[in-house]
C-alpha positions as CSV (number, residue, x, y, z in Angstrom):
1,M,-54.4,19.0,118.2
2,E,-54.2,18.0,122.0
3,K,-57.2,19.0,124.0
4,R,-55.9,21.6,126.7
5,K,-57.9,22.6,129.7
6,E,-57.6,25.2,132.4
7,I,-55.0,24.0,135.1
8,I,-54.2,25.2,138.8
9,F,-50.9,25.2,140.1
10,S,-52.0,25.3,143.4
11,D,-49.4,22.9,145.4
12,L,-46.7,25.2,145.0
13,G,-44.0,24.3,147.5
14,A,-44.1,20.4,146.2
15,L,-43.9,21.7,142.1
16,C,-41.4,24.3,142.3
17,T,-37.6,23.3,142.0
18,P,-35.4,23.1,143.7
19,A,-37.0,21.9,146.7
20,A,-33.9,22.8,148.5
21,N,-35.0,26.5,148.2
22,I,-38.3,25.8,149.9
23,S,-39.0,24.3,153.3
24,S,-42.1,23.7,155.7
25,T,-40.6,26.2,158.7
26,R,-40.2,30.1,158.4
27,E,-36.6,30.0,157.3
28,R,-35.1,33.6,156.6
29,F,-33.4,32.3,153.1
30,K,-35.9,30.0,152.0
31,W,-39.2,30.0,150.9
32,N,-42.0,29.1,153.7
33,A,-44.7,26.3,152.1
34,V,-47.7,27.3,153.8
35,P,-50.6,24.8,153.5
36,Y,-53.9,26.1,152.5
37,E,-57.7,25.6,151.2
38,T,-60.1,27.5,149.6
39,K,-63.9,26.5,148.2
40,D,-62.4,25.2,145.1
41,V,-58.7,24.9,145.4
42,T,-56.7,23.0,147.9
43,G,-52.2,23.7,148.0
44,S,-49.2,25.1,149.5
45,M,-48.7,29.0,148.8
46,L,-45.0,30.2,148.4
47,V,-44.6,32.9,151.3
48,S,-41.2,34.9,152.3
49,M,-42.2,37.3,155.5
50,F,-40.7,41.1,156.0
51,D,-36.7,40.8,155.5
52,G,-36.8,37.2,154.2
53,R,-34.2,36.3,151.3
54,P,-35.1,33.3,149.7
55,E,-33.8,32.0,146.0
56,T,-35.3,32.2,143.2
57,V,-37.7,29.1,142.2
58,T,-39.0,27.9,139.0
59,L,-42.2,26.2,138.2
60,P,-41.7,23.7,135.7
61,L,-45.3,24.0,133.7
62,Q,-44.7,21.3,130.6
63,L,-47.6,23.2,128.4
64,S,-47.7,23.9,124.9
65,G,-49.6,26.7,123.1
66,W,-51.0,30.1,124.1
67,Y,-52.7,30.5,127.5
68,R,-53.8,33.4,129.9
69,I,-52.2,33.3,133.0
70,Y,-53.7,34.4,136.3
71,V,-51.6,34.9,139.8
72,A,-53.3,35.0,143.3
73,L,-51.6,36.5,146.1
74,G,-52.4,36.6,149.8
75,T,-53.9,39.1,151.6
76,Y,-52.3,38.7,155.1
77,S,-49.9,41.1,154.1
78,R,-52.6,44.3,153.7
79,W,-53.7,43.2,157.3
80,M,-50.2,43.4,158.6
81,D,-49.3,46.4,156.9
82,Q,-46.6,45.0,154.4
83,P,-46.5,45.1,150.6
84,N,-46.8,42.5,149.2
85,Y,-44.3,42.2,146.2
86,V,-44.0,38.4,144.1
87,G,-41.5,38.9,141.2
88,L,-42.8,36.5,137.8
89,K,-40.7,35.5,135.0
90,L,-41.5,33.4,131.9
91,T,-38.3,31.6,130.7
92,S,-38.1,33.8,127.6
93,D,-38.2,37.2,129.6
94,E,-35.2,39.0,130.1
95,A,-36.3,40.8,133.3
96,V,-38.5,39.8,136.1
97,M,-42.2,41.7,136.2
98,H,-43.3,42.9,140.0
99,L,-47.2,42.1,140.6
100,S,-48.6,43.3,144.3
101,L,-52.2,43.8,145.6
102,S,-54.0,46.6,144.2
103,P,-54.8,49.5,147.1
104,S,-58.2,50.5,145.8
105,Q,-59.4,46.7,146.5
106,T,-61.2,45.7,149.9
107,P,-59.7,42.4,150.7
108,K,-61.3,40.1,153.3
109,F,-59.8,39.5,156.4
110,H,-58.5,36.2,155.3
111,S,-58.6,36.0,151.4
112,M,-56.5,35.5,148.0
113,E,-56.6,38.4,145.2
114,E,-56.3,36.7,141.8
115,S,-55.6,38.9,138.8
116,F,-55.0,38.9,135.1
117,W,-51.3,38.7,134.5
118,R,-50.5,38.3,130.6
119,C,-51.2,36.1,127.6
120,A,-48.4,33.9,126.6
121,D,-47.0,31.0,124.4
122,L,-46.1,28.5,127.3
123,T,-44.6,26.0,124.9
124,G,-41.1,25.0,126.5
125,Q,-41.6,27.7,129.0
126,S,-41.4,27.9,133.0
127,I,-42.3,30.5,135.4
128,E,-39.5,31.9,137.8
129,I,-40.7,33.1,141.1
130,S,-38.5,35.7,143.1
131,K,-38.5,38.2,146.0
132,H,-36.7,41.3,145.5
133,H,-33.5,41.3,148.1
134,G,-33.2,45.0,147.6
135,G,-35.1,48.3,148.6
136,N,-38.2,48.0,151.4
137,P,-38.5,44.9,153.2
138,A,-41.6,43.3,152.0
139,A,-43.9,40.2,152.1
140,A,-44.3,37.8,149.3
141,M,-46.9,35.5,149.1
142,L,-47.9,33.4,146.3
143,G,-51.2,31.2,146.3
144,W,-51.6,29.7,143.1
145,I,-50.8,30.3,139.2
146,R,-54.2,29.6,136.9
147,V,-53.6,29.4,133.4
148,V,-56.2,29.0,131.0
149,P,-55.9,27.7,126.9
150,M,-56.8,30.2,124.4
151,S,-58.2,29.1,121.1
152,D,-56.6,30.3,117.7
153,E,-59.1,33.0,117.3
154,E,-58.3,34.3,120.8
155,V,-54.5,34.2,120.2
156,A,-55.1,35.8,116.4
157,A,-56.9,38.6,118.2
158,H,-54.7,39.0,121.1
159,L,-51.6,39.2,118.4
160,A,-54.0,41.8,116.2
161,D,-54.4,44.1,119.4
162,R,-50.7,44.0,119.9
163,A,-49.7,45.1,116.8
164,R,-52.2,48.1,116.7
165,T,-50.7,51.3,117.3
166,D,-54.2,53.5,117.6
167,T,-54.3,52.6,121.3
168,K,-50.8,53.9,121.9
169,R,-52.0,57.1,123.8
170,L,-50.8,56.9,127.3
171,Y,-47.6,58.4,129.1
172,A,-46.4,56.1,132.0
173,T,-43.9,58.4,134.4
174,N,-41.8,56.5,136.7
175,D,-40.8,58.1,139.8
176,M,-36.6,56.5,140.1
177,H,-36.7,57.3,143.5
178,G,-39.6,55.2,144.0
179,M,-38.4,52.1,142.5
180,F,-35.1,52.2,144.2
181,C,-37.1,52.6,147.9
182,M,-38.9,49.3,147.0
183,Y,-36.8,47.2,145.0
184,G,-33.0,48.8,145.4
185,L,-32.0,48.1,141.8
186,E,-28.7,47.2,140.8
187,D,-27.5,45.0,137.8
188,K,-28.8,45.4,134.2
189,E,-31.3,42.7,134.5
190,Q,-32.9,44.4,137.7
191,W,-33.1,47.9,135.9
192,R,-34.7,46.4,132.7
193,T,-37.9,45.5,134.9
194,V,-38.3,49.4,134.9
195,V,-39.5,49.2,131.3
196,Q,-40.6,45.1,131.4
197,E,-43.8,46.2,133.3
198,Y,-45.3,48.1,130.7
199,V,-45.7,44.5,128.0
200,D,-48.6,44.0,126.3
201,S,-50.1,47.6,127.4
202,D,-51.7,50.9,125.7
203,V,-48.1,52.6,127.0
204,E,-46.8,54.8,124.0
205,W,-44.3,57.0,126.2
206,F,-42.5,56.0,129.2
207,S,-40.6,58.7,131.0
208,M,-38.2,58.2,134.0
209,E,-37.0,60.5,136.4
210,N,-33.1,61.4,136.4
211,I,-32.2,61.4,140.1
212,T,-28.4,61.8,139.9
213,F,-29.9,65.7,140.9
214,F,-29.7,64.3,143.9
215,D,-26.1,64.3,144.5
216,G,-25.8,65.6,148.4
217,E,-23.8,63.4,151.3
218,V,-25.5,62.4,154.4
219,S,-24.3,65.7,157.2
220,T,-22.2,62.9,159.7
221,G,-20.6,62.2,156.1
222,N,-20.7,58.3,157.1
223,V,-24.2,56.3,156.0
224,D,-23.2,53.8,158.8
225,N,-23.0,56.6,161.1
226,F,-26.5,58.2,160.3
227,A,-29.8,57.6,161.8
228,F,-32.1,57.6,158.7
229,Y,-35.9,58.5,158.3
230,S,-37.0,55.2,156.9
231,H,-35.4,52.0,155.8
232,S,-35.8,52.9,152.0
233,D,-33.7,56.6,152.4
234,R,-30.6,54.3,153.4
235,T,-31.2,52.2,150.4
236,V,-31.2,55.2,148.3
237,Q,-28.3,56.9,149.7
238,T,-25.9,54.2,149.5
239,K,-27.1,52.5,146.1
240,L,-28.4,55.8,144.0
241,K,-24.5,56.8,143.1
242,P,-22.9,53.2,141.9
243,F,-25.9,51.9,140.4
244,F,-28.2,54.8,138.6
245,T,-25.6,56.3,136.2
246,M,-26.2,57.7,132.4
247,E,-24.7,54.5,131.3
248,M,-27.7,52.5,133.1
249,L,-30.2,54.6,131.5
250,S,-28.8,54.5,128.5
251,H,-29.4,50.7,128.6
252,V,-32.9,50.9,129.9
253,A,-33.8,53.3,126.8
254,D,-32.3,50.9,124.9
255,Y,-34.5,47.8,126.2
256,G,-37.3,50.1,126.4
257,H,-36.8,50.4,122.2
258,R,-36.8,46.8,121.9
259,L,-40.2,46.5,123.7
260,G,-41.6,49.1,121.2
261,L,-41.4,52.3,123.7
262,K,-40.5,55.6,123.5
263,I,-38.4,56.9,126.2
264,C,-38.6,60.0,127.9
265,E,-36.2,61.1,130.7
266,S,-37.1,63.6,133.3
267,I,-36.0,66.1,135.9
268,R,-37.7,67.9,138.6
269,M,-37.3,71.9,137.4
270,G,-37.1,72.9,141.4
271,A,-36.1,69.9,143.4
272,W,-33.2,71.6,145.2
273,G,-33.9,69.7,148.7
274,L,-36.5,68.9,151.4
275,E,-37.1,70.1,154.8
276,F,-36.6,68.0,158.4
277,P,-36.8,65.1,158.3
278,D,-36.0,64.4,154.9
279,D,-33.3,66.8,155.3
280,Q,-29.3,66.0,155.3
281,M,-30.2,62.5,153.2
282,Y,-29.9,61.9,149.2
283,F,-32.3,64.9,148.2
284,A,-29.3,67.4,149.1
285,N,-28.1,68.9,146.0
286,V,-24.5,70.1,145.9
287,F,-24.7,72.9,143.3
288,A,-27.4,74.7,145.5
289,V,-25.9,74.0,149.1
290,E,-22.7,75.6,147.5
291,H,-24.7,78.5,146.1
292,P,-26.9,79.8,148.8
293,E,-26.2,83.4,146.6
294,L,-28.4,82.2,143.8
295,R,-31.3,81.6,145.6
296,C,-34.9,83.0,145.3
297,I,-36.1,85.8,147.7
298,D,-39.6,86.7,148.6
299,R,-40.4,90.5,148.8
300,D,-39.8,91.2,152.3
301,G,-36.0,90.2,151.9
302,L,-36.8,86.6,152.9
303,P,-34.7,83.6,151.5
304,I,-36.6,80.8,149.5
305,D,-35.1,77.3,149.7
306,A,-35.4,77.2,145.8
307,L,-32.5,78.7,143.3
308,S,-33.9,81.3,140.9
309,Y,-33.9,80.7,137.1
310,I,-33.1,84.7,136.7
311,Y,-29.3,83.8,137.5
312,P,-27.4,82.4,134.2
313,E,-25.5,79.8,136.6
314,V,-28.7,78.2,137.4
315,Q,-29.2,77.7,134.1
316,D,-26.2,76.5,133.1
317,Y,-26.4,73.8,135.3
318,M,-29.6,72.5,134.4
319,L,-28.8,72.7,130.7
320,D,-25.7,70.5,131.6
321,Q,-28.4,67.9,133.1
322,F,-30.8,68.2,130.3
323,T,-27.5,67.4,128.3
324,N,-26.5,64.3,130.0
325,M,-29.8,62.8,129.9
326,A,-30.1,63.5,125.7
327,R,-26.7,61.9,125.3
328,T,-28.2,58.5,126.6
329,G,-30.3,57.5,123.5
330,C,-33.6,58.3,124.7
331,D,-36.5,60.1,122.4
332,A,-37.4,63.1,124.4
333,V,-36.4,65.0,127.9
334,E,-39.1,66.0,130.2
335,M,-39.3,69.4,132.4
336,I,-41.2,68.2,135.5
337,C,-42.5,71.7,136.5
338,N,-45.3,70.1,139.0
339,R,-42.8,69.5,141.5
340,G,-40.3,72.5,143.1
341,V,-41.2,76.0,143.2
342,P,-40.5,78.8,143.3
343,Y,-38.6,79.1,139.7
344,V,-38.4,83.1,140.0
345,L,-39.4,85.7,142.7
346,F,-38.0,89.2,143.9
347,E,-34.5,88.0,143.4
348,P,-32.5,91.9,143.0
349,P,-31.4,91.0,139.1
350,F,-35.5,90.4,138.6
351,V,-36.2,93.7,140.9
352,E,-33.8,95.7,138.6
353,L,-35.3,94.3,135.7
354,F,-38.6,95.0,136.8
355,Q,-38.2,98.4,137.7
356,A,-36.2,99.6,134.5
357,R,-39.4,98.6,132.7
358,Y,-41.9,99.3,134.4
359,G,-40.7,102.6,136.9
360,E,-41.6,100.5,140.0
361,D,-40.8,98.2,142.6
362,P,-42.4,95.0,142.1
363,R,-42.0,93.8,145.5
364,Y,-45.3,96.0,146.8
365,L,-47.1,94.0,144.0
366,P,-48.7,90.8,143.9
367,L,-47.5,87.9,142.3
368,D,-50.8,87.5,139.9
369,D,-49.9,91.4,138.8
370,E,-49.9,90.7,135.0
371,R,-46.6,92.5,134.6
372,I,-45.4,90.2,137.5
373,T,-46.4,87.3,135.9
374,A,-45.5,88.4,132.5
375,L,-41.3,88.8,133.5
376,R,-41.4,85.7,135.3
377,C,-42.5,83.5,132.4
378,E,-40.4,85.8,130.4
379,V,-37.1,84.4,132.5
380,M,-38.5,80.5,132.4
381,T,-39.3,81.0,128.7
382,G,-35.8,82.2,128.0
383,F,-34.3,79.3,129.7
384,V,-36.7,77.1,127.7
385,R,-35.6,78.7,124.5
386,R,-31.4,77.9,125.3
387,L,-32.8,74.1,126.6
388,R,-34.1,73.4,123.2
389,A,-31.1,75.0,121.1
390,R,-28.8,73.0,123.4
391,L,-30.8,69.8,122.7
392,D,-30.4,70.2,118.9
393,E,-26.7,71.2,119.3
394,V,-25.9,68.0,121.2
395,C,-28.4,66.1,119.2
396,P,-27.7,67.0,115.5
397,D,-28.8,63.9,113.9
398,R,-32.3,63.2,115.4
399,K,-35.0,66.1,116.7
400,I,-35.1,65.2,120.3
401,G,-38.3,65.8,122.0
402,L,-38.8,68.3,124.6
403,H,-41.7,68.0,127.3
404,A,-43.3,70.1,129.7
405,R,-45.3,68.5,132.6
406,V,-47.2,71.9,133.9
407,L,-50.3,73.1,136.4
408,F,-53.7,72.1,135.7
409,S,-54.7,75.1,133.9
410,L,-52.8,77.8,131.6
411,W,-53.5,80.3,134.5
412,D,-52.2,78.3,136.6
413,C,-49.2,77.8,135.1
414,R,-48.3,81.3,134.6
415,H,-49.2,81.9,137.8
416,I,-45.6,80.0,138.7
417,G,-43.6,81.6,135.5
418,I,-44.2,78.6,133.2
419,D,-46.0,79.6,129.7
420,P,-46.6,76.3,127.6
421,E,-48.5,78.5,125.2
422,T,-45.6,80.3,124.3
423,W,-43.6,77.3,124.5
424,A,-46.1,75.8,121.7
425,R,-46.4,78.9,119.6
426,E,-42.6,79.2,119.3
427,G,-42.0,75.3,118.7
428,L,-40.0,74.8,121.4
429,I,-41.9,72.0,122.9
430,T,-43.0,68.9,121.7
431,A,-45.7,67.5,124.6
432,V,-47.5,69.3,127.2
433,I,-48.9,67.1,130.3
434,S,-51.3,68.6,132.3
435,Y,-50.9,67.6,136.0
436,P,-53.9,68.4,138.5
437,Q,-52.1,71.0,140.7
438,R,-52.8,74.4,141.7
439,I,-50.1,76.9,143.6
440,R,-51.5,80.4,144.3
441,E,-50.1,83.0,146.5
442,V,-53.3,83.8,149.0
443,L,-53.2,87.8,149.8
444,D,-56.4,87.6,151.5
445,G,-55.5,89.1,155.3
446,D,-54.3,92.7,156.2
447,V,-50.9,93.4,153.7
448,W,-52.2,96.4,151.7
449,Q,-51.3,99.6,152.0
450,D,-53.1,102.3,153.9
451,G,-54.8,104.5,151.1
452,D,-53.5,102.7,148.7
453,P,-55.4,98.9,148.9
454,S,-53.4,98.2,145.6
455,R,-49.8,98.1,146.9
456,I,-48.5,95.6,149.7
457,D,-47.3,96.6,152.9
458,L,-44.0,94.7,153.0
459,E,-44.3,95.2,157.1
460,K,-48.0,93.9,157.5
461,Y,-46.9,91.3,154.8
462,T,-44.3,89.7,156.9
463,R,-46.4,89.8,160.0
464,Y,-49.1,87.7,158.0
465,A,-47.1,85.2,156.4
466,R,-46.0,84.4,160.3
467,E,-49.8,84.6,161.5
468,R,-51.9,83.3,158.9
469,E,-53.5,80.3,160.1
470,D,-52.7,78.8,157.1
471,N,-49.7,78.7,154.6
472,L,-50.1,82.1,152.3
473,I,-49.0,79.5,149.5
474,Y,-52.3,77.7,148.9
475,R,-51.2,74.3,147.0
476,M,-54.0,71.4,146.0
477,Q,-52.9,68.5,143.9
478,D,-54.0,64.7,143.0
479,V,-57.8,65.7,142.3
480,N,-59.9,65.4,139.3
481,F,-61.1,68.9,138.8
482,L,-60.3,72.3,140.6
483,P,-62.5,75.1,140.7
484,P,-62.2,78.5,139.7
485,M,-59.9,80.2,142.5
486,A,-60.4,83.9,143.3
487,D,-57.1,85.9,142.6
488,S,-55.5,88.8,144.2
489,R,-58.5,91.0,143.8
490,G,-61.2,88.7,144.1
491,V,-61.6,87.8,140.3
492,P,-62.0,83.9,139.7
493,R,-59.5,82.2,137.5
494,G,-59.2,79.3,135.7
495,P,-61.4,76.8,133.6
496,A,-65.0,76.7,135.3
497,T,-65.5,73.0,134.0
498,Q,-63.5,70.1,132.8
499,Q,-64.7,70.8,129.4
500,E,-63.2,74.4,129.6
501,R,-59.8,73.3,130.8
502,V,-59.3,70.2,128.1
503,D,-60.0,73.4,125.0
504,E,-57.7,75.4,126.2
505,F,-55.1,72.5,126.5
506,M,-56.2,71.2,123.3
507,R,-55.7,74.6,121.6
508,L,-52.2,74.3,121.5
509,E,-52.4,70.7,120.2
510,K,-54.7,72.0,117.2
511,E,-52.9,75.1,116.6
512,H,-49.6,74.3,117.2
513,G,-49.2,70.6,117.0
514,V,-48.1,69.9,120.3
515,T,-49.8,66.5,121.7
516,V,-51.5,67.1,124.8
517,Y,-51.9,64.9,127.6
518,L,-54.0,65.0,130.5
519,E,-53.2,63.6,133.9
520,I,-55.7,61.1,135.8
521,M,-55.6,61.3,139.5
522,P,-55.8,60.1,142.2
523,R,-52.9,57.4,141.8
524,H,-55.4,54.5,143.0
525,M,-58.9,54.2,142.3
526,T,-61.7,51.2,141.1
527,T,-61.2,50.4,137.6
528,E,-64.3,51.4,137.0
529,E,-63.4,55.0,138.5
530,Y,-60.5,54.6,135.8
531,R,-63.0,53.8,133.2
532,S,-64.9,56.9,134.1
533,R,-62.5,59.1,134.6
534,A,-60.7,58.2,131.1
535,L,-64.0,58.7,129.3
536,E,-64.4,61.8,130.9
537,L,-61.6,63.2,129.1
538,Y,-62.0,61.5,126.1
539,N,-65.6,62.9,126.0
540,C,-64.3,66.4,126.2
541,G,-62.0,65.8,123.4
542,C,-58.4,65.0,124.8
543,G,-56.6,62.0,122.6
544,H,-54.5,61.4,125.4
545,I,-53.7,60.1,129.0
546,S,-50.9,60.5,131.6
547,L,-50.2,58.2,134.8
548,W,-47.8,59.9,137.1
549,D,-46.2,57.5,139.4
550,T,-46.8,54.6,137.1
551,Y,-44.4,52.4,139.2
552,S,-46.8,52.3,142.1
553,R,-49.8,51.4,139.7
554,V,-48.3,48.9,137.4
555,R,-48.0,46.2,140.1
556,G,-51.6,46.5,141.7
557,R,-52.6,44.1,138.9
558,A,-56.2,44.3,139.6
559,E,-56.5,47.9,138.9
560,W,-53.7,47.9,135.8
561,S,-56.0,45.4,134.4
562,M,-57.9,48.3,133.4
563,M,-55.1,51.1,133.4
564,R,-53.2,48.9,130.6
565,R,-55.8,49.3,127.9
566,L,-57.3,52.6,128.7
567,G,-56.0,53.8,125.4
568,H,-58.5,51.8,123.7
569,R,-60.7,54.9,123.2
570,E,-63.5,53.5,120.9
571,E,-64.1,50.4,122.8
572,L,-63.8,51.8,126.4
573,P,-67.7,52.7,126.3
574,D,-68.3,48.9,126.2
575,F,-65.5,47.9,128.9
576,D,-66.7,46.2,131.9
577,S,-64.8,46.8,135.2
578,G,-63.3,43.2,135.0
579,E,-64.2,42.1,138.2
580,G,-64.8,38.2,138.4
581,T,-63.3,37.9,135.0
582,L,-59.5,40.2,135.2
583,Y,-59.7,39.9,138.9
584,R,-61.5,38.3,141.8
585,Q,-61.2,37.9,145.8
586,V,-61.5,34.0,146.9
587,R,-62.1,33.9,150.8
588,L,-59.6,31.1,152.5
589,L,-61.1,28.5,154.8
590,R,-58.1,27.0,155.9
591,I,-54.4,28.2,156.5
592,G,-51.3,27.1,157.8
593,G,-53.5,24.1,159.2
594,K,-56.1,26.2,160.9
595,D,-59.8,27.1,160.2
596,V,-59.9,30.5,159.3
597,G,-63.7,29.7,158.0
598,R,-65.9,30.4,160.9
599,Y,-63.9,32.1,164.2
600,K,-60.5,33.9,163.7
601,P,-57.8,32.0,165.8
602,A,-55.9,35.5,165.9
603,W,-56.2,37.4,168.9
604,G,-59.0,35.0,170.3
605,G,-61.9,35.2,167.8
């Protein structure tokens, strides 16, 4: 066998073809070849700034056998507040994979961030280098590609690890609006990138959000005559309807299956709109706009900008949305309950139902009154029963899963009317994902009736809601742990420790067979923080982990070098951070012909 050695393809400006797509000047429709020098590497990087639209170029490798591939990206774009997205694709791939700098890393002022990309048999392969032409304008700065030969033993170990199923413990979720914002996806090859990113990872389930829900038009009726809040808003408004279709979701589901993923499609249970300045854009929902009479009503009669599930019309509309998703060939559909509340408040049908059952008006009671909580949960459980029956009806030949993404604890869930414990006990759901979010009604002011501190004075309540320093609806999310919080009577509610929280959710898995996933937040952390968070959950008894908004995590390859392996529960305690082996920063000494290793030419030093 030939003796193979590590190779650094550093002079990309000279090595990539066709040369006609590369220029020594900063032409908008070409890659700019920029000379650079580090302590060990000299070459020319490929750069396209901001709104540049270069054509794809190819790096001929002329190699045989298996290699580990590392990619170095320039950190200049971090300093300029521009994201750095580089698209890479092996000849044998059917879709591009996007690589960027990892947000948790703190780069040196002039440096390259080299990260592990993947292992691959490079026999007869080349690497295609591209920059997305849609979505947010961004830089693309590729310094070098380093390949390290793998021994026969290393290849065997890699293939054996890739074939394992016991490590498939991760639930990855994509906010597809975010994908549109970043990349402006259009054709099928571009859409395949959505799942291509998860090759060689511990991801078992991939869930993508159905954003056809946002079907409204801009208020002017003319996209070209509308002052959008941001460039990405215009991208989504113009591309959502023609390119995000049920047919496209079917294609992505099929491709994900070919990659070995289980595919879920999700929808926000209360995504009816946004406030200024995001209003009057693609977040508008036509059904909600046309039916203001179906909105939630607060206890003092104030309409809330959310539709209520107390109304059969709202339930029917949502059932149709889930039906459309189920027919795309996905393995499950997901109710996203951590976005958009309330679901039921004090609408006339709810008030009438409560009065008939309990003989009093619920509007004078706090939301955490157990009778109100139970009735709100009853309404939402009625919807979930209908949804389970509808899924069985439209997919009679297969048992399509129903997943529920819920809040931090079971008490927090019930406070907004969702009851995963009942759903699990009745066999309505097949998986539950706990997201670290808490929403509470806070009644710590002068809202109670004189002489009856158990009942609310509606006039005082209205005044309190207007004059309180903070919003009376408390919302906290994206943290590791939420300590107990007092209810309207001062009683602490919620688990006191992470162990208690894990135990209450794992009981659903042990008693009812519902797979439990616990979310790791915030979105961006160091690799060691990710390892520590995962170990905390595993040590508490949880067997599966969720990664919300994974589209914004997977592209940062330094962070992803740990995240993609978090399913290796048994090996995780022995993993190191990967710094120096899976990722590293390399200082630049010269760039663009100028010395940056001593004084900094920019802004006079």
